[in-house]
N, C-alpha and C positions, 0 to 999 in steps of 0.2 A: 189411464191408470198406469200404464208402463212409464210414462214421464214422472208420475209421482213416486213410484217405487224406485226409479232410477235416481231421483233427486234425494229421496231419504237414504238410499245405499251409499251415494257419494258423500252426503253430510255425515253419516255415521263413520265412514271410513276416514274422512278428514279429521273428525274429533278423535278417533283412536290414534291416527298417526301423530297428532299433536301432543297427546299424552305419551305416546312411546318415546318420541324424541325431546320431550321437555327436559330442560336442564334444571337441576336442583339449586337451591339458593346458595349464596356464598358462605363460606365457613365462618363461624363466630370469630371476632377479633380476639387477640389474646388478652389476658387480664392486665389491668393497669397499662394500657397502651398510650403512653405520653402524658397522662394526667393522674390525678389522684383518684378518679372514679372512671367507670367505663362510660364511653359516649356511643350514640348512635352511629351507625354507618353514614358516611357523607358529612360528617361533622356538622357544623351549624351554618352552612351556606345559605345565605339569604335569597329568596327567589322573588320576593315582592316587587322590586324594581322592575325587572324583566317583565313580569306578568303585567304591570301597568303600562309599559311601553307597548307591548303586544296588543292590549286591549285598546289603547289610543290609536294605533295604527289601524286596527280592525274598524273602529268607529270612523275614522277619517276615510277609509275605503268605502265603507257602506254609504257615508254621506255622498261621496263622489258618485257612485254608481246610482244613488237615488236622484241626484242632481241631473246626471246624463240621461236617466230615463225620463224625467219631466221634460228635459230640453228636447228630447227626440219626439215626444208625444205632441209637443206644441208645434214643432216643424211639420208634422203630418197633416 
């Protein structure tokens, strides 16, 4: 029972400390900042190419791990 109370107390204190030290969002950009209309923060940076590269590398790593595990089970 003491362990549960201690775990709950620590969890609540961590959540409160995160809320206390949390930083607010960035200020809004000024009107007409470089274009005829306001843009979202970060511009229009594409992230699709990097995502596909990371997914491909993760798939290759998974295939390698699967192949190695099958190879080890055959040797035993």
